[in-house]
N, C-alpha and C positions, 0 to 999 in steps of 0.2 A: 248075706251082711246082716239080712233086718235081723236076726233069730241074733245074732254078735251083739248090736246094738240093744236090744230087748233085755236080754241076759245081760248086760251091762248096767243099761240104766234102771230097771225093774229092781236090781239089787240095795240101789242106795237107794233112791228115790220111794220106790215101790214101798220100801221095808219101812221106812220112815211115816210114810201115811200111811199107813194101814195100821200103825200104831195109832194112830192119832182118829185112826176112824171119820175120814174124813174125804170126799171124794178128789179131792185132787191133791278187814276191819283196819289198822296204820299198815298197808302192803309194802312197803317202804324196801326191802330187798327182792328182789326176785335173782335166780339162776338161770342161764341159756343153756338150754338140750339143744341137740342137733342139729352141730355148726347154726345155732343162730336160729331155728328155724320156729323155737318157740320159749318161753321161759316159765317157770316154777318158781311160787315163791319159797324161798331158801330156809334151810330147815329140816325141814321135810316131813314136819305137822301138817300140812296141807296139801291133798291131792287135788287132780283135776284129769277129763279124759284128752288132757291134748296129747300125750303119747300117740293116740289114735295118727297121729298125725301120719306115724310112719309107714300107716295103713292108705295114704291119702287122704286122711278125715281133714278137716279146718281145724283150725286152732280158736276154740271157743272161749278161752279164759287170760288174759295180757295183762300188765302193767299199763294202767292209763297214770297224766299226770292231769287228771282234772280230779283236786283232792279235795278232805276235806281238810286234811291237816296235813302237814309231811312233803317226803317227795313222789310219792306213789299209792296212788288206789288200785281197787281189783275191779277189771272190766272183763263183765259174766258176756257172751251175745250168742243168742239163738241163731245156729246157721244150717243151710242147707245142703246134706252131701248126698247128693244122687238123688234117689228118690226117699232117703229117710230123714228127718228132720230133727236135728243135733244141739239141745239144750247146753247151753254154760253153764256148767257144775264144778261148784269148788266144795270140797270138804273136807273132813278131820277123818286122815288116813292114808290108806298107801294105795299105789295102784301095782297091782303085781301082773304077770307073764302068766298066767292062767287063770280060767273061769273061778269066780266069778267078776275076774278084773280087777275088784275094787275091794280091798278089804277096809271097810270102816271103822271108822273110831281111833283114839288114840289114849292111855292109860289118865285117870283123873279118879280124884279121890274127895274130893270136896263136894260140899253144898250147897252152891251160889243159890240167889231168891231171884234172880233176876238177868236177861240175856240181852245186851245192848248195841248198837251201833246207827251208825249213819248210810243213808243209801241216797241214791237215784236209780228212780227208772226210768225207761222210755220204751211201755212196751206197745207193739201192734197192733192194731185191729181187736183189741178187747184181750189182749194177753194176760195173763200174768206172771207174778214170780212167785216163791217159796223160800220161805225161811225157818228152819228144824233146827232144834237143838234137843237131845234125847241124853239122858243121865243112864245109865244100864250096870247091871252087876252078874255077873255070869253065876249061875246056880249051877253048885254039882250035880245035882239031882237030878234036874231033868236035862241037862246038857247043855240048855241053854240061856243068853242071858234075858233076864228080867229087868221091866224098866224102871225106873227108880224115879224119874221126874221127867217131866216136857214141855214143852214150847213151840208146838207147830201155827205157823202164821202164813197167811198167804195176802202178797202186796198187788190187787187189783187198778192201783189209780196211777193216773203217772206225777211223777215231781220232777221239775229239770231242776231244783235246785236240792241243795244237800238235807235230806228228814232223817231226823233221830228215830231207829226202831228203837223200844225200850218193853220186851216180854216178860211176865211174872213166868217162872218155872212151876210148875202144876205137879206138886208132890204127891205121886200116889203109895209110893213107900216111908215111911216117916222115920223107922227104927233103926236102918241101916245104910252108909254111905257107899256110893257108886264105885266103882273099878275102870268104867270108857264112858266116855262123853264123845257123843258122835254130833258132829254139824254140819249141815247140807244144804248149800244154798243153790239154787237155779233159776235161771234168766225166764223157764216156760214152766207152770209151777205143774202140766200136767203133761213133763216129757216122758214116764215113766210108760205114758201112751203115745210115744210120736205126735204128741198134738203139741202146737203152740204155733208162733207166729215169727218168720223168718225174719232176722232183723232186733227182735227186743232184746234190749240191753238193761242190764243191771248192773250198776257201778256200788262197790261196796268200801269201805274204810272204820278203821278207829274202832273197832269190834274189841268189845270187854264182857266180863262178867263181872254181876257187882252179887253183896254179900249183905248179909240180914245189916252187917253193923255200918253199912254203906261204901266199904271197900271196894272197891275196884281193882281187878288182874286183867292187865290189856293181854287179848290175842292174838294180836297184830302189832309188836310195837316198832315203835321208828327203830329201836335198836337191841339188841341182847344184855342182859346181865343176868352173868354164871356166880352162883350160889355153891359154893363148897369149902367141908365135905359138906354131904346131907342126908343122912342126917351127922349131926355132930354134938357135941359133948362140952367142948371149952371155946373154942374157935373158928367162926365161918369167915371164911376171906369174899368180897365180892371183887367182882371183875365188870366191870365196863365196855364194853366194846363200844368203844363213840369216840368219836372227836371231840367231842362237845363235853368231855365231865368236868373240866372246872364250871358248868353254866350251871350245873342241875343241885337239886335241892333233894333230900332225900329222905324218907322215911320208912322204920318198920313195927309194922304192928303186928300184934299176934292176930290170930283170924276169928278171935271175938272179938278183936278192935278196939283193944288195949295199945297205945303208942311203946314201944319200947325205945324207939331210940329216932336221934334226926342228926342229920350231918351233910355236911357240903362236902364231896371227895376234892383231894387234895390234885390227885391223878386219876391211872385208869382202877387203881385197887384202894378196897376200903379193908380194913380188918374188924370185926367186932366179936367182944371178950361174949361170949353167952353160958357162961360158965354159973350162973347165977339163974337164968332164966328157965322157968318154968316148961315141960313137955311136951312143947305141943310143935304144931305149924306155924311159920310166921313169910309176911308178903311183905316184900321191900316196893316201892316207890319212889319214880324216879319222877321230879317234875321239872320244868326247865321253862321259864319265863308266864310260870302260873299253868302252864297245861302240865297234865298227867300223858309223860313220853315214854317209859317204860315202867316194866315190874318183872317181879318175879321169884319165887318162893323157896323154902327149904325148912327143914324139921330140926328139932331139938329132944336128944334125949339122951336121959341118966339112967 
């Protein structure tokens, strides 16, 4: 069992920390699994180690009503599993039923400038948490991903109220776009070495990416916006998967910060004529009562 845990956790955290050369968002929709034994963030973009509960492991990531905004936040807890210490882990990617068990990363082709969000942290006996985001691009010559940019941070201090983190991406390659984003949160930063403290708890909410134009893309929205078709040459249909569409104010920006459209949807669908828009990537932002509650992207090609 110890070898299994080392393989899983070292693959996720060890990879991120090694690239950093250091020693060590609105989660409002959750899907229950295994007869409600545990829940995972809806949509499959994020994964956890909760599947290990099928082997008798503890549930280390769960929804929490202790929120910064919205209905739920994500709660990561470090827990003892027999002789092993299992850190709460939340990462972009998928859990797979074969070694190395976690497939890191999700497709992503933009170049954000900052990685932002809100957290609470209750460490036990000097423990620390880790917040990591890495942009990579697969290198067909080496057969491995190259790091384009990264921001890797350790949270050492206790925070009993929601505190904002705002980390700048450090770009080591500036002349190409990434194809993947890897995001990792852990409640005990040295979990790769099975070190930490039982009971350390990290709460996360309202995670987002920010671009140099001050545009924000929410990674954990209160609801989703579907934009289709994408890419499009003539018209884009927006579907707002929420019961409060009549309360929304929406803006559409080009990725370089130009406002292209603003509107308040009359229902759950809204069409945009993009036939005269420049070929680019566009970001839809949805606001409710002055708060950014969701975002989505689409592309225009001609």
